[in-house]
C-alpha positions in Angstrom: 96.9 90.5 91.9 93.3 90.5 90.5 92.4 94.1 91.2 95.1 95.3 88.8 96.1 94.8 85.2 97.7 91.5 84.2 101.5 91.4 84.5 102.0 91.9 80.8 99.7 94.9 80.7 101.2 96.4 83.9 104.6 96.4 82.2 103.3 98.8 79.6 100.8 100.8 81.6 101.7 103.7 83.9 100.8 103.4 87.6 97.7 105.2 88.8 98.6 107.7 91.5 96.6 110.3 93.4 97.5 113.7 94.7 99.2 114.5 98.0 97.0 114.7 101.1 95.3 118.1 100.6 94.7 120.7 103.3 91.7 123.0 103.3 92.7 126.3 101.9 91.1 129.6 101.2 91.6 129.2 97.4 89.8 125.9 97.1 86.5 127.3 95.8 88.3 129.1 92.9 89.7 125.7 91.8 86.4 124.5 90.5 86.9 126.4 87.3 90.1 124.5 86.6 88.1 121.2 86.4 84.4 121.8 86.1 81.6 119.4 85.4 81.4 120.7 81.9 85.1 120.0 81.3 84.8 116.6 82.9 81.9 115.5 80.8 83.5 116.9 77.6 86.7 114.9 78.4 85.2 111.7 79.7 83.2 110.8 76.7 81.3 107.5 76.5 84.1 106.1 74.3 86.9 107.2 76.6 85.1 105.8 79.6 84.5 102.5 77.8 88.2 102.3 76.9 89.4 102.8 80.5 91.2 99.9 82.2 91.5 98.9 85.9 93.9 101.0 87.9 97.3 99.4 88.1 99.2 99.4 91.3 102.0 101.8 92.1 105.4 100.0 91.8 105.5 99.3 95.6 102.1 97.5 95.5 101.7 94.0 97.0 100.7 90.8 95.3 101.1 89.5 91.8 98.3 90.0 89.3 96.3 86.8 88.7 95.2 87.7 85.2 91.7 86.4 86.0 89.1 87.3 83.3 86.1 89.4 84.2 82.8 87.6 84.3 80.4 87.6 81.4 77.4 89.9 81.7 75.2 87.1 83.1 74.1 85.8 86.5 76.4 83.4 88.2 75.2 79.8 88.8 73.3 79.2 92.0 75.6 76.4 93.0 78.7 78.5 92.9 81.5 77.2 95.2 82.0 79.3 98.3 84.6 78.5 101.0 82.8 76.9 103.9 84.4 79.2 106.5 83.0 82.3 104.8 79.7 81.2 103.3 76.4 82.3 104.9 73.1 80.5 105.0 70.7 81.4 102.2 68.6 84.4 102.8 65.5 85.1 100.6 66.0 88.2 98.6 62.9 89.8 99.9 63.6 89.1 103.6 64.5 92.0 105.9 68.1 92.4 106.9 69.2 90.5 110.1 69.7 92.3 113.3 73.1 94.1 113.6 76.0 91.9 114.5 77.0 91.7 118.2 79.6 94.0 119.7 83.0 94.2 118.2 85.3 91.3 118.7 88.5 91.5 120.8 90.6 93.1 118.0 88.0 95.7 117.0 87.9 99.3 118.3 86.4 99.3 121.8 84.3 102.4 120.9 80.6 101.9 120.0 80.1 102.2 116.2 79.4 105.7 115.1 77.8 106.8 111.9 78.4 110.1 110.0 75.7 112.8 110.3 73.9 112.5 107.1 71.3 115.3 107.3 67.8 114.9 106.0 67.3 111.9 103.7 66.8 112.9 100.1 64.7 110.9 97.7 66.7 109.1 95.0 65.5 110.0 91.5 65.3 107.4 88.8 67.1 108.0 85.5 64.2 106.2 83.9 61.0 104.8 85.4 61.3 101.7 83.2 64.8 100.8 84.5 63.8 101.2 88.2 60.2 100.0 88.2 61.2 96.8 90.1 62.6 98.9 92.9 65.2 96.5 94.4 67.4 95.7 91.5 69.8 93.8 93.9 67.1 91.3 95.0 66.3 90.4 91.5 69.9 89.7 90.6 70.9 87.5 93.5 71.5 83.8 92.8 72.4 82.8 96.3 74.9 83.5 99.1 78.4 84.1 97.7 77.3 83.9 94.0 78.1 87.1 92.2 75.8 88.4 89.4 75.9 91.3 87.1 73.0 93.8 87.5 71.9 97.3 86.6 73.6 98.9 89.6 72.4 101.3 92.3 72.7 105.1 92.2 75.1 105.5 95.1 77.8 103.3 93.6 79.7 104.0 90.4 83.1 104.2 88.6 85.9 106.7 89.5 87.8 107.6 86.3 91.3 109.1 86.3 94.0 109.9 83.8 97.7 109.0 84.4 100.2 109.6 81.7 98.5 108.7 78.4 96.3 106.1 80.1 92.7 106.2 81.1 91.9 104.1 84.3 89.1 103.4 86.7 88.2 101.9 90.1 84.9 101.5 91.9 83.7 104.2 94.3 80.6 105.1 96.3 79.0 108.2 97.9 79.4 108.4 101.7 77.1 110.6 103.7 78.7 113.7 105.0 77.7 117.2 106.2 78.8 118.8 102.9 77.0 116.0 100.9 80.0 115.9 98.5 82.3 113.0 99.5 83.0 109.7 97.7 84.9 106.7 99.1 87.3 104.4 97.3 90.5 102.4 97.9 93.7 104.3 98.6 95.7 102.2 96.1 93.4 103.6 93.4 94.3 107.2 94.1 97.8 107.1 95.6 100.5 109.4 94.3 101.2 112.8 92.9 100.3 112.6 89.2 96.5 112.1 88.8 94.4 114.4 86.8 91.0 114.7 85.3 89.4 112.6 88.1 85.7 112.2 88.0 83.0 110.1 89.6 80.1 108.6 87.6 77.3 107.1 89.6 75.6 103.9 88.3 77.8 103.7 85.3 76.9 101.0 82.7 78.1 100.6 79.1 74.5 101.0 77.9 73.8 104.1 80.0 77.1 105.6 80.9 75.9 108.8 82.7 72.4 108.3 84.0 73.0 110.9 86.8 75.7 112.9 85.0 79.3 113.3 86.2 80.8 114.7 89.3 84.4 116.1 89.0 86.9 115.5 91.9 87.8 119.1 92.8 91.3 120.5 92.9 92.8 122.7 95.6 94.4 126.1 95.0 97.6 124.4 93.9 95.8 122.3 91.3 96.0 119.0 93.2 93.0 116.6 93.3 91.2 116.8 96.7 91.8 113.3 97.9 92.5 112.2 101.5 94.7 109.2 102.1 96.3 108.4 105.5 99.9 109.6 105.6 101.1 106.2 106.8 99.7 104.6 103.6 101.6 107.2 101.6 104.9 106.6 103.4 104.7 102.8 103.9 102.9 101.7 100.8 100.3 99.1 100.0 102.0 96.3 101.8 103.1 97.6 105.2 100.0 99.9 105.5 97.4 97.6 104.0 95.1 98.2 106.9 94.7 101.8 105.7 93.7 101.2 102.1 91.0 103.8 102.1 90.5 107.2 100.3 88.0 110.0 100.5 87.6 112.5 97.6 85.6 115.7 97.3 83.4 116.0 94.2 81.9 119.2 92.8 78.3 119.7 91.7 76.8 117.7 88.8 75.5 119.1 85.5 72.4 120.6 87.2 74.4 122.3 90.0 73.3 119.8 92.7 75.6 118.0 95.2 76.2 114.3 94.6 74.5 113.2 97.8 71.4 115.2 97.0 71.2 113.5 93.6 71.9 109.8 94.5 71.9 109.5 98.3 74.8 108.4 100.5 75.9 105.3 102.4 76.4 105.9 106.2 80.0 105.4 107.3 80.2 102.8 110.1 83.4 102.5 112.1 84.3 100.6 115.3 82.1 97.6 114.5 82.9 93.9 114.3 84.7 92.1 111.6 82.0 89.5 111.3 78.7 90.7 109.8 75.9 88.2 109.0 74.8 89.8 105.7 76.9 92.1 103.6 76.2 93.4 100.0 79.3 93.7 97.9 79.3 95.9 94.7 82.0 96.4 92.2 82.7 97.2 88.5 84.6 94.4 86.8 86.9 95.4 84.0 85.3 93.9 81.0 81.7 93.6 82.1 79.1 96.0 80.7 77.4 96.3 84.1 78.4 96.3 87.8 78.4 93.2 89.9 76.6 92.3 93.2 76.8 89.6 95.7 75.5 89.0 99.3 77.3 86.9 101.9 78.6 87.2 105.4 82.1 88.6 106.4 84.7 86.9 108.6 87.9 88.1 110.1 91.1 87.3 108.3 94.5 87.9 110.0 97.5 87.9 107.7 100.2 85.4 108.3 102.6 87.4 106.0 104.9 89.7 107.9 105.2 91.9 104.9 101.4 92.6 104.9 100.5 92.7 108.7 97.1 93.2 110.2 93.5 91.9 110.3 91.0 92.5 107.6 87.4 91.8 106.7 86.9 88.9 104.2 84.0 87.9 102.0 83.6 85.1 99.5 81.9 86.4 96.4 82.5 85.1 92.9 83.7 87.2 90.0 85.4 90.3 91.4 88.5 90.9 89.2 90.2 94.1 88.1 88.1 97.3 88.3 86.3 96.3 91.5 88.9 97.9 93.8 87.1 100.4 96.0 83.8 98.7 95.8 81.8 99.1 99.0 80.9 96.4 101.6 77.4 97.4 102.6 75.8 96.2 105.8 72.0 96.6 106.4 71.3 97.5 102.8 67.9 99.1 102.4 66.0 98.4 99.2 63.9 101.5 99.5 66.7 104.1 99.9 69.2 101.9 98.0 71.8 102.7 100.6 73.4 100.9 103.5 76.1 101.1 106.2 79.5 101.1 104.5 81.9 99.0 106.6 84.7 98.5 104.1 85.9 98.8 100.5 87.6 96.2 98.3 91.3 96.6 99.1 93.6 96.0 102.0 95.3 92.6 102.0 97.0 92.3 98.6 94.9 95.3 97.6 91.8 93.2 97.7 93.0 89.6 97.5 94.7 87.2 95.1 91.6 85.5 93.6 88.5 87.1 92.1 86.3 84.9 94.3 87.4 86.2 97.8 87.6 89.9 98.6 89.2 91.8 101.5 88.9 95.2 103.1 90.8 97.2 105.6 89.0 97.4 109.0 87.2 100.6 109.5 88.4 101.7 112.9 89.5 104.9 114.6 92.1 105.8 112.0 89.5 105.6 109.2 87.1 107.7 111.3 89.8 110.3 111.8 90.6 110.4 108.1 86.9 110.9 107.3 86.8 113.8 109.8 89.8 115.3 108.1 88.1 115.0 104.7 84.9 116.6 106.1 86.8 119.5 107.4 88.8 119.9 104.2 85.8 119.6 101.9 83.9 122.6 103.4 83.3 125.2 100.7 83.5 128.6 102.3 
């Protein structure tokens, strides 16, 4: 499918796999020296990051690659075609976000949505006053509901780089607010398995300015495994049967100035137990061959799979131009232009690991199991 390499490329590339579900251990703090920010930045040079390709699926992954090309680094036309059952009415880019959607529908968790404790809000520094003087870079890029456009990105979203075999790969990831201020969120199919190494998160990556906030290495536990949390059922059942759990959390170490990632770029608030339908959602991802990330705003709807091999209900959004590399990109409700953060309600993944066309994206529903996985990651990421 479109989030992965083409069929021909997949035949020659090794699958991207992540480490086993880690358990917090006394030796975790000592593992930083085995993959420090200095080592990460020395290994992930600008050239190596530019040569990385979208993370291919593990052999058990669902869906066939579509081979869709990544969009050119230009705004999509305002009259982009959007499926009528997903499209939202136009909303001026400067208008305030609509009120939260009503209570969850019948298939959502019955619990009231709960957000993660974020602690005091930290100001988001600008890598350069010139690049950020407009403030809301998203508003300037939008061409209309459902029309994706390339833009300069926001600090809280970036690329997750990883080595597998001799190959360099990436997905999209974002910072999620947590007590330790050190967690990032992506799709499980990007980090599934036992053979990842040299994993690092780069906020607001672009080809022209590849490390505006530095690099944050994904830490390793005392056994040398990347500290990535994926639901055990996704590990055992795979991307088809457990598509409703295509979510991963990872712990990153301090950046080049010794600061935690959330203190540097901010963090999106995790929202679980909400509805499938949201009136205004911002979708951000890193297409494979585009020099900059991509943004789109539209509403989400509920999609229930009719394929018994991929059971479950998912969030769905029509946004043009989200091919390989965009897996793990956040679905943001109530995006705030001042803090440049929002409520993360999903990530590109789930049904067919994100969909079978670059113009409609899916996410696993963030319910009780995702909340429990987040709590496990919070507990496991405490540095003693």
